[in-house]
C-alpha positions, 0 to 999 in steps of 0.5 A, a space after each residue: 230197108 235197113 238204110 233207113 235207120 241210119 237217118 238216125 244216125 245223121 239225125 243224132 249227129 246235126 243234133 249234136 254237133 249245132 248244141 256243142 258249137 252253140 255252147 263253144 260259140 255263145 258259152 264260152 269258158 267264162 259263161 254258164 246259163 242257168 235254165 233252172 236254177 239250182 238243177 240245170 246249168 249250161 256251161 262249157 266244158 272242154 272234156 279230153 277224157 270218156 264219158 262223165 269225163 272218166 279218164 280225163 286226168 290220164 295224161 299219156 300222148 297216145 290216150 287219143 289215138 286209144 279213144 280214137 281205135 274204140 270209137 272205131 272198133 265200137 262202130 264197126 262192131 255195130 254196123 256189122 251187128 246191125 247187118 246181122 240183126 233183123 230189121 224188122 227188130 225196129 227197137 233193136 236198130 234205133 238203140 245201134 243207130 242212136 248210140 252210133 251217132 253218139 259215139 261219131 259225134 264225140 269221135 268227130 271231136 276228138 279229131 276236130 278239137 282234140 277234146 269233147 265239148 260237153 254243156 248240160 251240167 244236172 244238180 242239185 243245188 250244192 249236194 249234187 253234182 252230175 258230170 257235164 255232158 253233151 247230145 252224143 252222150 246223152 244218145 249214147 245213154 239212150 242207146 244203151 237202155 234201147 238195148 236194154 229194153 231189146 233184150 229184155 223184151 226178147 231175150 229168145 231173140 238174143 242169139 238170132 242171126 240172119 241169115 242171107 
């Protein structure tokens, strides 16, 4: 029954890679599209770091392997945790599979390109600029927010483990 949730993971992956493909083919490094002038722009960025460009300036031949290992460990943790929690905790299961979809989406980018394609750029004119991100980053953020909501709604269930 819980496997129906994994369709969300596939949905996140499909949307993530379709939008990244569009960013690569339609934007390239030379073009930006102002969607909401002064606030939202689409522009192509090759991110060698993690979320929001953290660690992109670190130069190490081990960096891609460390990031890949972290992604694999996170996905394994999510799969194990999900399997031990009741499928009836819908919000928790949705949070986990959405997060996993984002992690896998960026992981595939790293394997295919050696970097993650980012393209969504929020800014407030020249006063504020949020780091460029993508659909996978959004899914991770939304998944973690939903996980927090689930934890706040069910504090007594935080340690609940489904017995088999």
